[in-house]
Residue, then its C-alpha position, 0 to 999 in steps of 0.5 A: m558083930t557088924t551092921t550088915d551082920v545084924a541086918q542079916s541076922l533080923s531079916t533071917d528070923l522075919a523070914a521064918k517068922a514068915k514061914r511059920h504064920l504068915w499065910g499070904h493072900f493068893a500065895r504059895h507056900g511051901a518049903d522053898i518058897t520065902p515070901p519077898i519083905i518090904t520094909r520101905g517105900e518112897g516115890v517110885t521106889i521100893y526096898d526089901d529087907q536086905g536094903k535092895s531097890y525095886i521100882d515099884g511098877l504096880s503101884g503095890l496092888f493099883v493103889v500107891q497113885v501118889g507115891h510112897g513116902r508121903e509124910e502129910l499121909a501118915a501126918a493126917a492119919a495121926r492128927q485124926a487118930e488123936q482126936l478121934a480114931f473111930f466111930p461106926l457110921w450104923s446110925y451116926a457120921t463123923p465130921v470127916a466122913i461127911e467131908l469126904a462123901e461131899r467131896l466124892a459126889n462132887y467128882a462124881p457124874g450125873d446124879l451120883n451123890r450117894v456114898f457108902f463106904t467100905t473098906g475095900g473094893g470086894e466090899a464094895v462090890e458086894s454092897a452094890w449087888k446087894l443094893a441093886k437087889q434091894y432097890f428092884k424089891l422096893t420099887g416093885k420088881p421083886g424078881k430082879h436079882k441077877v447079874v451080868s459081867r465078863s468073862i475073865a472080869y475079876h471083881g473081888t473074893p466074897q461070895g456074892a463079888l466072887a460069883i460076879t467074877g468071871i474066872p472059873a479057877f478062882k471060883a470052883p474051890f467056894e462053889p457053890l457061890t452066891p446065885g444069880g452072876f453070868r458072863a458077856p464077852n470081855t473087849n479083848f480086841y486082840r483077840a477078836p473073832e475073825a468077822y470083828a478083827h478089823d474093825e474096833k468099833a464094830f467088835g465092841r457093839y458085838c461086846a455090847d450086844r452080847i449084854a443084850e442077848a444075856i439079859e434076853f436069855e435070863g429074862p429081864d424080869t429077872v436081872c438088876a445089874v450090869f457090873l462092868e470095869p471101865v478098864q477090863n483088869a484080869g486077862g491084861c488090860f482091855p480098854p474099852p471100843p469106841g461106842y461100846f459104853e454108849r451101847v451098853r448104856e442104852i441097853c441097860d436103860e431099856y431093859d431097866v437095868l442098873l449099870v454098875s461101873d467098877e472102878v476099884i483099879c481105874a478110880y483116882g486118876r489111874i485112867g486119868s480122870m477121878f472116875a473113869c467113866d468120865d473118860f469114856g463118856y458115860v454116867p453108871d448107876i453105881i460106882t464101885s472104888a477103893k484102892g487109890l482111894t487113900s493111896g493106900y495110905s489106910p483100907l477105904g473103899a466107896m460105892i456111890a450111888s444115885d439118887r435114883l437108888f437112894e430115894p426108896f430109903n428115904d421114907g424115914k423106916t427103910v433102912f439097907g441092912h448093910g454095914y462094915t464095922f470099918g467102913g468110913h474109918a475116920v482115919s481113912s477117912a481123913v487121909a482120902l481127903a489129904n490124898l484128893d489135897i495132893f491130887e489138887r495141888e499137883g495136877i496129878n490127873a492132869h499129869v496122867k493125861e500128858q504123859a499117858p501117851v508116853f507111857k504107852a509109846t515107851l512100852e510100844k517099842l518092846y512090839d520088836l521083841p518076837i515074844v510081845g503079842d499085844v501092848r494095850g491099856e489106858g492111861f497108867f494102866y497097860g498089859i503087855e500079851l506074850v505069845k509064841d508065835k506072833a503071826t498066828k497070835e498062838t498062845f502058850n499051853d498051861e506047861e509052858s505058861e507056868r514055866l514062863l511066868r512063873g518059872f523064869l519071868t516073875p523071879a527074873l523081874w524081881e531081880a532085875g529090879l522091877y516088882c509088876r505082875a506075870d498074869d495067866r487068868g487069861d492069856p499069859v500078859v504083864q501088868l503095869a500101873p506105875p504110882l502116877i507122880s511117875g514121868q519119862k524117867e521111870f517109863d524108860a527104866i521100866y521099858d529096860i528092864l522089861h526089854g532085858v528080860l523079855s529078850e532072854a524069855g524069848r530066847l529060853l523058850 
């Protein structure tokens, strides 16, 4: 048996085991469905079990900021595991968790100096809502428990975070959810109402004021927080219009409502700064983060809160009765510190700010295709909205979207050597978020594949 035969046999065996035992996340399963098996990564490239290479155009899942195969991150994990692999932060501390908390507090704006570790983004969102509710109970406003988020926004899958998520199809199978989640419009300027379709700043004011309207309608004495991503992910990368967050901050201050900047995707250089609220000029009360904190080399999330929110818990007896066994895991914390060292040593954020206009200009060349209606985003985080008619912005119906995205685009892009996301949680989009070490070479390769596949999609439709 040749080496190729052996590799093929191992691959077939893995596929059979996956089909029999592995339950994928957000995945379809069936007799004819076998998940691609990814075996290794190097830089911006991933490889499957057949040895075929692909451009990682999504950083895994908006995660692998500094690229795959960083030996120093693996070494940091090994060193920490040899010394102290695990100890809980339940009334105890570890040196690496302390050092990481201080470092994140120094990066964060304003007085956001208190870091509560989780193992992922959904847990960070869950923690933020629980903190907001208990904070107001401790400060004499026990009725404040509701939250406002945006239409189509994704904030996680735990029962509380799912109630904040604004995607009805994701929530329906699990209802009834935690009560208290309410919606306001998102900032998709491409689909703005006609009255605001030609004035981005006016559209931003309109969207922000709908948050105030939601707070008024529910009653300011019942609303504790507003959850917003700096650039909204679901729906296809909606950036904030000029003045939007300035107005939202005013609204939250007026009604004594906490502003939560959900930066699970946008933090750690994805937009260009360590925290994207700095990119857009606002100071939230809480930041939720995860993903790029370790570049995916170990699971870790963080909720970063202001000193004001911590104060009621700093009396020697009041407890925030919340925690996760693996929150602030020592190995993950060590990896995060090493990852942030790479950011600083290699100037990752500066690189993103320098290359972001190049990435945008490269993707905007896709406007020459009839199927491309909009190219939008910030930093290294972009969505390409697909349309049936560019002049009228007519979108695809559900059946057409299914055929376009899952029937053609997803397999065609993969076959062409590009891993990215074809998504229809709003209107159909292709999403891109390459590792932050990418440059013109990678942008051009991504463009070439997209142009070829989207051209073919346009002809098929």
